[in-house]
C-alpha positions in Angstrom: -96.1 -154.7 -21.4 -96.3 -154.5 -25.2 -94.4 -151.1 -25.2 -91.7 -152.5 -22.9 -91.2 -155.6 -25.2 -91.0 -153.3 -28.2 -88.5 -151.1 -26.5 -86.4 -154.1 -25.6 -86.6 -155.4 -29.2 -85.5 -152.0 -30.5 -82.4 -152.0 -28.1 -81.6 -155.5 -29.3 -81.7 -154.3 -32.9 -79.5 -151.3 -32.2 -77.0 -153.5 -30.3 -77.0 -156.0 -33.2 -76.5 -153.3 -35.8 -73.5 -151.9 -33.8 -71.8 -155.2 -33.4 -72.5 -156.2 -37.0 -70.9 -153.0 -38.1 -67.8 -153.6 -36.0 -67.5 -157.2 -37.3 -67.7 -155.9 -40.9 -65.0 -153.3 -40.2 -62.8 -156.1 -38.6 -63.3 -158.3 -41.7 -62.3 -155.5 -44.1 -59.2 -154.9 -42.0 -58.1 -158.5 -42.1 -58.7 -158.9 -45.9 -56.7 -155.6 -46.4 -53.8 -157.0 -44.4 -53.8 -160.3 -46.3 -54.3 -158.9 -49.8 -52.5 -155.5 -49.8 -49.9 -155.9 -47.1 -49.1 -159.5 -48.2 -49.6 -160.9 -44.7 -50.2 -164.5 -45.9 -49.7 -165.9 -42.3 -53.0 -164.2 -41.3 -54.8 -166.6 -43.7 -55.0 -168.9 -40.6 -57.7 -166.5 -39.3 -59.8 -167.3 -42.4 -59.0 -171.0 -42.0 -60.4 -170.9 -38.5 -63.6 -169.1 -39.6 -64.2 -171.5 -42.4 -63.4 -174.6 -40.2 -65.9 -173.6 -37.5 -68.5 -172.5 -40.0 -68.2 -176.0 -41.7 -68.6 -177.6 -38.2 -71.8 -175.5 -37.8 -73.1 -176.8 -41.2 -72.4 -180.4 -40.2 -74.1 -180.2 -36.8 -77.1 -178.2 -38.3 -77.6 -180.8 -41.1 -76.8 -184.0 -39.2 -77.7 -183.5 -35.6 -80.1 -180.6 -34.9 -81.3 -177.4 -36.5 -81.8 -175.5 -33.2 -79.5 -172.5 -33.6 -78.5 -172.4 -29.9 -77.7 -176.1 -29.8 -75.6 -175.8 -33.0 -73.8 -172.8 -31.7 -73.0 -174.4 -28.4 -71.7 -177.7 -30.0 -69.3 -175.7 -32.2 -68.3 -173.6 -29.1 -67.5 -176.9 -27.3 -65.4 -178.0 -30.3 -63.5 -174.8 -30.2 -62.8 -175.0 -26.5 -61.6 -178.5 -26.8 -59.3 -177.8 -29.8 -57.9 -174.5 -28.3 -57.3 -176.0 -24.8 -55.4 -179.0 -26.3 -53.4 -176.6 -28.5 -52.5 -174.3 -25.6 -51.5 -177.2 -23.4 -49.3 -178.7 -26.1 -47.6 -175.4 -26.8 -46.9 -174.8 -23.1 -45.7 -178.4 -22.5 -43.4 -178.2 -25.5 -42.0 -174.9 -24.4 -41.6 -176.1 -20.8 -39.6 -179.2 -22.0 -37.5 -177.1 -24.3 -36.6 -174.1 -22.2 -37.8 -174.8 -18.7 -40.4 -173.1 -16.6 -38.5 -169.9 -15.7 -37.9 -168.7 -19.3 -41.5 -169.2 -20.2 -42.6 -166.3 -18.0 -39.8 -163.9 -18.8 -41.1 -160.6 -20.2 -39.0 -160.9 -23.4 -40.6 -164.2 -24.1 -44.2 -163.2 -23.4 -44.0 -159.8 -25.1 -41.7 -160.2 -28.1 -41.3 -163.9 -28.5 -43.5 -166.4 -30.4 -43.6 -170.0 -29.3 -43.8 -172.6 -32.0 -47.4 -172.8 -33.4 -48.5 -170.0 -31.1 -49.1 -167.5 -33.9 -51.2 -170.1 -35.9 -53.2 -171.1 -32.8 -54.0 -167.5 -32.0 -55.1 -166.8 -35.6 -57.2 -170.0 -35.7 -58.9 -169.0 -32.4 -59.4 -165.5 -33.7 -61.2 -166.9 -36.7 -63.5 -168.8 -34.3 -64.5 -165.6 -32.4 -65.3 -163.9 -35.7 -67.5 -166.9 -36.7 -69.2 -167.1 -33.3 -69.9 -163.3 -33.4 -71.5 -163.7 -36.9 -73.5 -166.8 -35.9 -74.9 -165.1 -32.8 -75.8 -162.0 -34.7 -77.4 -164.0 -37.5 -79.6 -166.0 -35.2 -80.0 -163.3 -32.4 -78.4 -165.6 -29.8 -77.9 -162.7 -27.4 -79.9 -160.4 -25.1 -79.7 -157.2 -23.2 -78.9 -153.6 -24.0 -75.2 -154.3 -24.1 -74.9 -158.1 -24.7 -71.9 -159.3 -22.6 -71.0 -162.2 -25.0 -70.9 -159.8 -28.0 -68.8 -157.3 -26.1 -66.5 -160.1 -24.9 -65.9 -161.2 -28.5 -65.3 -157.7 -29.7 -62.7 -157.1 -27.1 -61.0 -160.4 -28.0 -61.1 -159.6 -31.8 -59.6 -156.1 -31.2 -56.8 -157.4 -28.9 -56.0 -160.5 -30.9 -55.9 -158.9 -34.4 -53.8 -155.9 -33.3 -51.3 -158.3 -31.6 -51.2 -160.4 -34.7 -50.7 -157.4 -37.0 -47.8 -156.1 -34.9 -46.6 -159.6 -33.9 -46.2 -158.8 -30.2 -47.7 -160.2 -27.0 -48.6 -163.4 -28.9 -47.4 -165.6 -26.0 -49.3 -163.4 -23.5 -52.5 -164.0 -25.4 -51.8 -167.8 -25.7 -51.7 -167.8 -21.8 -55.1 -166.1 -21.7 -56.6 -168.9 -23.8 -56.0 -171.4 -21.0 -59.5 -170.2 -19.9 -60.9 -172.4 -22.6 -60.4 -175.4 -20.3 -63.2 -174.0 -18.3 -65.3 -173.2 -21.4 -65.3 -176.9 -22.2 -67.4 -177.7 -19.1 -69.4 -174.5 -19.5 -70.5 -175.6 -23.0 -70.8 -179.2 -21.9 -73.4 -178.2 -19.3 -75.5 -176.3 -21.9 -75.4 -179.3 -24.3 -76.3 -181.7 -21.5 -79.3 -179.6 -20.4 -80.5 -179.1 -24.0 -80.3 -182.9 -24.4 -82.7 -183.2 -21.4 -80.2 -184.5 -18.8 -81.0 -182.3 -15.8 -80.9 -184.6 -12.8 -78.8 -182.7 -10.3 -78.2 -185.7 -8.1 -76.7 -187.9 -10.9 -73.0 -188.7 -10.6 -72.2 -187.2 -14.1 -73.8 -183.9 -13.3 -72.0 -183.7 -9.9 -68.7 -184.5 -11.5 -69.4 -181.9 -14.2 -70.1 -179.2 -11.6 -66.9 -180.0 -9.7 -64.8 -179.7 -12.9 -66.8 -176.6 -13.8 -65.9 -174.8 -10.6 -62.3 -176.1 -10.5 -61.5 -174.9 -14.0 -63.4 -171.6 -13.6 -61.3 -170.9 -10.5 -57.9 -172.0 -11.8 -58.0 -171.7 -15.5 -60.1 -168.6 -15.9 -60.4 -166.4 -12.7 -57.0 -166.9 -11.1 -55.0 -167.2 -14.3 -56.4 -164.0 -15.7 -55.7 -162.2 -12.4 -52.1 -163.5 -12.5 -51.6 -162.3 -16.1 -52.9 -158.9 -15.1 -50.5 -158.8 -12.1 -47.6 -159.8 -14.5 -48.5 -157.0 -16.9 -48.5 -154.4 -14.1 -45.3 -155.8 -12.6 -43.5 -155.5 -16.0 -45.1 -152.2 -17.0 -41.8 -150.4 -17.1 -40.5 -152.9 -19.7 -43.2 -152.2 -22.3 -41.9 -148.8 -23.4 -44.2 -146.1 -24.7 -46.2 -148.0 -27.3 -49.9 -148.8 -27.3 -49.3 -152.4 -26.3 -49.4 -152.0 -22.5 -52.6 -149.8 -22.4 -54.3 -152.2 -24.8 -53.2 -155.3 -22.8 -54.4 -153.7 -19.5 -57.7 -152.7 -21.1 -58.2 -156.2 -22.5 -57.4 -157.9 -19.2 -59.6 -155.5 -17.2 -62.5 -156.3 -19.6 -61.9 -160.0 -19.2 -61.6 -159.8 -15.4 -64.8 -157.7 -15.3 -66.7 -160.2 -17.4 -65.3 -163.1 -15.3 -66.8 -161.7 -12.2 -70.3 -161.6 -13.8 -69.7 -165.1 -15.3 -68.9 -166.4 -11.8 -72.1 -164.8 -10.5 -74.1 -166.4 -13.3 -72.5 -169.7 -12.7 -73.3 -169.6 -9.0 -76.9 -168.7 -9.7 -77.2 -171.6 -12.2 -75.7 -174.0 -9.7 -78.1 -172.9 -7.0 -81.1 -173.2 -9.4 -80.0 -176.6 -10.5 -79.6 -177.9 -7.0 -82.9 -176.3 -5.7 -85.4 -177.3 -8.5 -88.4 -177.4 -6.1 -87.7 -173.9 -4.8 -87.2 -172.7 -8.4 -90.5 -174.4 -9.5 -92.3 -172.8 -6.5 -91.2 -169.3 -7.6 -92.4 -169.8 -11.1 -95.7 -171.1 -9.8 -96.1 -168.0 -7.8 
């Protein structure tokens, strides 16, 4: 047992070292673009990182020092801000140009809706902050931690799109999944606060919203974006954008399947507390 635990710890250290190295390389790349290529607009990435790190400091000093609780609260803040931003961007565009033009390839690939670039940068800064925070406090597990892999995929796709100023609107559409993340993080905060009564009205309503937003805002929306990419494949040309976009969406769809399984297992455990207790007793 001791050897097994030591082996697991070694794998966690190796995974942490790998993801820390990739995060450092990403940071060097961003600073290089801002300072040497004079890309001042990318400073919104740094603003996002500093904003969420400041939120972390506030929660840690005024609410709780538990690293997981602090991280989850800041994640809830990000989901709320990002969801509101994406909805406002889409509503504004819908009112200005109508529903048909929003989903044209030229708009999604080469266009940039008002405030979409800044919103994407700000969210990119959050993913960098969250990666750093999880690595710093070891808020991950497994040989290949899915949450760290998810953040790495997003950082690669987001920053390359921001550097080249293409597919910005496509990526804004992918962020509609943050509507689901609100209830995902809310559930974690609620459980850490000790509210675990499965039969309470608040918990039931939370689960309904969790499943509805997971299905519509995360699972189905990401599949539709993938279908749109495949349908418009011939319009992308010979650049790296289409392979990168398809790789990113394949990664997100793959992780969504496992997230759905985890969500189902969590729902079943929460609604069968006696069965779960009996298993632990055995």
